[in-house]
Biotite code that builds the C-alpha atoms (Angstrom):
import biotite.structure as struc

atoms = struc.array([
    struc.Atom([48.582, 18.214, -27.574], chain_id="A", res_id=1, res_name="MET", atom_name="CA", element="C"),
    struc.Atom([45.029, 19.626, -27.874], chain_id="A", res_id=2, res_name="ARG", atom_name="CA", element="C"),
    struc.Atom([42.757, 19.258, -30.674], chain_id="A", res_id=3, res_name="VAL", atom_name="CA", element="C"),
    struc.Atom([39.738, 22.003, -30.754], chain_id="A", res_id=4, res_name="THR", atom_name="CA", element="C"),
    struc.Atom([36.252, 21.202, -31.466], chain_id="A", res_id=5, res_name="LYS", atom_name="CA", element="C"),
    struc.Atom([36.390, 23.404, -34.392], chain_id="A", res_id=6, res_name="LEU", atom_name="CA", element="C"),
    struc.Atom([39.056, 21.176, -35.783], chain_id="A", res_id=7, res_name="ARG", atom_name="CA", element="C"),
    struc.Atom([36.725, 18.279, -35.508], chain_id="A", res_id=8, res_name="THR", atom_name="CA", element="C"),
    struc.Atom([33.790, 19.738, -36.890], chain_id="A", res_id=9, res_name="VAL", atom_name="CA", element="C"),
    struc.Atom([36.009, 20.863, -39.838], chain_id="A", res_id=10, res_name="VAL", atom_name="CA", element="C"),
    struc.Atom([37.376, 17.358, -40.216], chain_id="A", res_id=11, res_name="LYS", atom_name="CA", element="C"),
    struc.Atom([34.142, 15.768, -39.845], chain_id="A", res_id=12, res_name="THR", atom_name="CA", element="C"),
    struc.Atom([32.554, 17.683, -42.661], chain_id="A", res_id=13, res_name="ALA", atom_name="CA", element="C"),
    struc.Atom([35.234, 16.714, -45.081], chain_id="A", res_id=14, res_name="ILE", atom_name="CA", element="C"),
    struc.Atom([34.821, 13.288, -44.595], chain_id="A", res_id=15, res_name="TYR", atom_name="CA", element="C"),
    struc.Atom([31.061, 13.490, -44.848], chain_id="A", res_id=16, res_name="ARG", atom_name="CA", element="C"),
    struc.Atom([31.241, 15.284, -48.149], chain_id="A", res_id=17, res_name="VAL", atom_name="CA", element="C"),
    struc.Atom([33.440, 12.574, -49.291], chain_id="A", res_id=18, res_name="TRP", atom_name="CA", element="C"),
    struc.Atom([30.988, 9.979, -48.067], chain_id="A", res_id=19, res_name="ILE", atom_name="CA", element="C"),
    struc.Atom([27.919, 11.530, -49.419], chain_id="A", res_id=20, res_name="LEU", atom_name="CA", element="C"),
    struc.Atom([29.494, 11.878, -52.850], chain_id="A", res_id=21, res_name="LEU", atom_name="CA", element="C"),
    struc.Atom([30.548, 8.303, -52.548], chain_id="A", res_id=22, res_name="THR", atom_name="CA", element="C"),
    struc.Atom([27.309, 6.959, -51.186], chain_id="A", res_id=23, res_name="SER", atom_name="CA", element="C"),
    struc.Atom([25.531, 8.614, -53.809], chain_id="A", res_id=24, res_name="TYR", atom_name="CA", element="C"),
    struc.Atom([27.447, 7.358, -56.599], chain_id="A", res_id=25, res_name="ILE", atom_name="CA", element="C"),
    struc.Atom([26.994, 3.857, -55.069], chain_id="A", res_id=26, res_name="PHE", atom_name="CA", element="C"),
    struc.Atom([23.631, 3.966, -54.887], chain_id="A", res_id=27, res_name="LEU", atom_name="CA", element="C"),
    struc.Atom([23.299, 5.103, -58.673], chain_id="A", res_id=28, res_name="ILE", atom_name="CA", element="C"),
    struc.Atom([25.377, 1.869, -59.611], chain_id="A", res_id=29, res_name="ILE", atom_name="CA", element="C"),
    struc.Atom([22.896, -0.262, -57.871], chain_id="A", res_id=30, res_name="ILE", atom_name="CA", element="C"),
    struc.Atom([19.952, 1.098, -59.781], chain_id="A", res_id=31, res_name="GLY", atom_name="CA", element="C"),
    struc.Atom([18.513, 3.841, -58.176], chain_id="A", res_id=32, res_name="LYS", atom_name="CA", element="C"),
    struc.Atom([17.686, 6.933, -60.000], chain_id="A", res_id=33, res_name="SER", atom_name="CA", element="C"),
    struc.Atom([19.408, 10.368, -59.656], chain_id="A", res_id=34, res_name="TRP", atom_name="CA", element="C"),
    struc.Atom([16.419, 11.528, -57.693], chain_id="A", res_id=35, res_name="GLY", atom_name="CA", element="C"),
    struc.Atom([15.870, 8.331, -55.513], chain_id="A", res_id=36, res_name="GLU", atom_name="CA", element="C"),
    struc.Atom([19.439, 8.347, -54.231], chain_id="A", res_id=37, res_name="ALA", atom_name="CA", element="C"),
    struc.Atom([19.542, 11.903, -53.198], chain_id="A", res_id=38, res_name="VAL", atom_name="CA", element="C"),
    struc.Atom([16.985, 11.365, -50.173], chain_id="A", res_id=39, res_name="VAL", atom_name="CA", element="C"),
    struc.Atom([18.626, 8.314, -48.795], chain_id="A", res_id=40, res_name="PRO", atom_name="CA", element="C"),
    struc.Atom([22.058, 9.645, -49.371], chain_id="A", res_id=41, res_name="ALA", atom_name="CA", element="C"),
    struc.Atom([21.616, 12.582, -47.215], chain_id="A", res_id=42, res_name="LEU", atom_name="CA", element="C"),
    struc.Atom([19.437, 11.169, -44.411], chain_id="A", res_id=43, res_name="VAL", atom_name="CA", element="C"),
    struc.Atom([21.929, 8.547, -43.788], chain_id="A", res_id=44, res_name="LEU", atom_name="CA", element="C"),
    struc.Atom([24.816, 11.115, -44.173], chain_id="A", res_id=45, res_name="ASN", atom_name="CA", element="C"),
    struc.Atom([23.651, 13.404, -41.435], chain_id="A", res_id=46, res_name="GLY", atom_name="CA", element="C"),
    struc.Atom([23.022, 10.384, -38.923], chain_id="A", res_id=47, res_name="ILE", atom_name="CA", element="C"),
    struc.Atom([26.711, 9.228, -39.874], chain_id="A", res_id=48, res_name="TYR", atom_name="CA", element="C"),
    struc.Atom([27.965, 12.817, -39.550], chain_id="A", res_id=49, res_name="SER", atom_name="CA", element="C"),
    struc.Atom([26.457, 12.863, -35.665], chain_id="A", res_id=50, res_name="LEU", atom_name="CA", element="C"),
    struc.Atom([27.980, 9.280, -34.852], chain_id="A", res_id=51, res_name="GLY", atom_name="CA", element="C"),
    struc.Atom([31.441, 10.168, -36.695], chain_id="A", res_id=52, res_name="TYR", atom_name="CA", element="C"),
    struc.Atom([31.586, 13.505, -34.641], chain_id="A", res_id=53, res_name="TYR", atom_name="CA", element="C"),
    struc.Atom([30.891, 11.742, -31.301], chain_id="A", res_id=54, res_name="SER", atom_name="CA", element="C"),
    struc.Atom([33.344, 8.878, -32.271], chain_id="A", res_id=55, res_name="TYR", atom_name="CA", element="C"),
    struc.Atom([36.314, 11.419, -33.372], chain_id="A", res_id=56, res_name="ASP", atom_name="CA", element="C"),
    struc.Atom([35.512, 13.453, -29.868], chain_id="A", res_id=57, res_name="ARG", atom_name="CA", element="C"),
    struc.Atom([36.030, 9.998, -27.581], chain_id="A", res_id=58, res_name="ILE", atom_name="CA", element="C"),
    struc.Atom([39.138, 9.074, -29.457], chain_id="A", res_id=59, res_name="TRP", atom_name="CA", element="C"),
    struc.Atom([40.520, 12.698, -28.589], chain_id="A", res_id=60, res_name="GLN", atom_name="CA", element="C"),
    struc.Atom([39.966, 11.556, -24.807], chain_id="A", res_id=61, res_name="LYS", atom_name="CA", element="C"),
    struc.Atom([42.269, 8.362, -25.228], chain_id="A", res_id=62, res_name="ILE", atom_name="CA", element="C"),
    struc.Atom([45.656, 9.178, -24.895], chain_id="A", res_id=63, res_name="LYS", atom_name="CA", element="C"),
    struc.Atom([46.870, 5.815, -25.983], chain_id="A", res_id=64, res_name="TRP", atom_name="CA", element="C"),
    struc.Atom([49.010, 6.021, -29.063], chain_id="A", res_id=65, res_name="GLY", atom_name="CA", element="C"),
    struc.Atom([50.153, 9.760, -28.913], chain_id="A", res_id=66, res_name="ILE", atom_name="CA", element="C"),
    struc.Atom([53.528, 10.873, -28.458], chain_id="A", res_id=67, res_name="VAL", atom_name="CA", element="C"),
    struc.Atom([54.509, 14.364, -27.526], chain_id="A", res_id=68, res_name="LYS", atom_name="CA", element="C"),
    struc.Atom([57.537, 15.488, -29.467], chain_id="A", res_id=69, res_name="ASP", atom_name="CA", element="C"),
])
């Protein structure tokens, strides 16, 4: 089994869009204005995107729990 880097990038991007939306909604719920919530949500999710990508690539190298058909 081989997982391409492109698949990891797409998977990361889709996940981060989901987290960006939920983070933004959370910031609105806790009392931030629409404008105040945008920058923190974007910055944090940019940083977390790099972290998630790295984390996922590390797990791609770990063979534990992968069963070949």
